[in-house]
C-alpha positions, 0 to 999 in steps of 0.5 A: 272440417266437415264435420259430415265426414266424421264416422268415428268419434272415440271416448275416453275418461283417465288422463293415461287415457286420453293421452293413449288415444291423443297420440294415436291421432294423426295432424290432430287439432283442438275444436269447438262446436257452437251450442256445446261448452265442449272441448272436442280433438278432431283428427285422421287414422288410416283406413282399409283404404290407401291416401282415404283416412278416418275422419275422426272426434274424441273427447275425454269426460270429465268425470268417469263413471256411466253417467258422463259418459252417456251424456259426454256420447249424447252430446258428441252424435249432438255436436258431429251429425256425421258420426254412426259409431262410438268408441269407447277406448280406454283401460278395465280391470281383468277377470283372468279365468281357465278359459281366458289368460288375462294379464296385465297389458293385455287387449280386451275387445268387446265381440260379444257386449256389453254386461250392465251387470248391477241393472237387475232385477234380484230376486230369490235364485239370484241376479238376472239382467233387467235387459241386455245391451244392444246397438254393437257395431258389426262394422268394427266387429268385423273388423275385430274378426280381421285382426283375429285372422291375421294373428291365427296365421301370425300376423299381428303387427298392431303392438309393436310400435309399444314401449312394452314393461313386459317381457311378453307381447300383449295378447288380445282378448275378445268377449263380454264386458262388465260395466257398472258405476262399481270400482271392483276391486274385490277377486271373489266379486270379480271372478264371482262375476265371470261365472253368472255374467262370463264377464271377462274385464269389468269398467265403469264407461261402458255401458253409457256410452251404449246408452248415449248411442242407442238415444241417436240412433249409433253402433258402439264398442269397448276396446279397452287395455288391463291396468290391474285384475279387479282385486286386492293389488288393483293400483295406477302404476299400469294405468298409462301403459295398458291405456297405450295398447287398448290406443294401439288396437283401436288403431289397428281396428280402423286401419282393417275398416274402409272410409265413407264414401262422399258423406255416405254412411260405410256399409256394416256389411262390408267383409261381415257379409262376405263371410256371413254368407259363406258361413252358409255354403260352409255349414257342411262339413264335407264342403269344407274340406273340398272348397279348401282342396281347390284353391291353388296352392300357394292360399290353400298352404296359407289358411288355417282349417277350423272347426266351426264355419264361421271362423272358416268362413273368416281364415277363407276370406282374410287369406284369399283377399291378401293374393293378388287374385284370391276373390276370383280364386274363392269365388272359382272353389265354393262355385266348384263345390255349392254352385246349386245351393240357393245362398250361392247367389248371395254370396257371389253377389257380396263379394262383388260389392264388398270384396276390397282383396288385392 
């Protein structure tokens, strides 16, 4: 085991969460590190490059809560210097709203970060967050965008191996996750948090993970399976299933990420760099329509029309990657419309450096 090859650290809390993560890792083996009394699980998870899996290290907290998460995360980072990204994988209480029909068994992905909702300044006009929680992994955010594009195209498969106790397949909700040292069983408070902070789930470890990551210059991401709705009906009945949905989604998330090259860290950009550069060229709606029309018919008919430049860019890149010669087709279509745009060279460079299509 070469510590410098391990890019991803997985952190869990409850035993059900640990069992789910362990079942997700291939060739798992218990390992210890001199000077660290923690027991870790080392193994692999498939990556975006066939035959080159990610080397991951996983750890379970002894007790739940943000303080424990911060300590465990900091120890993991110190013992495995190759780690650059920490993922919190486990369960949470869902916060259903008009915009998010969150149900038990669904997955929440932290695309809008973490809200440390008890770290506030209480004033006459209400509570105000003292500071944002920074450090969200752009690498894993880009991977989530790939999975979202696959969902929109009807190609989502991450849930197929789950033994679901429900008739509906689990849905993925993307947004902010609330974190505090508070076990929430109060629907009124839950709904107030949704109104004030826009959270779509609540849990007790992610803010601590972010602190541990920040202290070591690492990035983080959070995936949670919904085991209850943070109200008076809360029970432990669906811990195991919710933990399994979260772990399955994490495995698929990592499958969208290329492994490190040698001992170098995977670029934070990749898919996201191409999308960001293309978004600049799609800011004009007429440009978006013209570029779509110039794609080959077999690709064009598979690209959904979207209202915003960013989402359209995600759809374009994600779809073109599925087709042989898709990168060249995308470059030709964009170049025919925006070759004179000052941002076009940045797009061509991002495509040259990061294209991983067929």
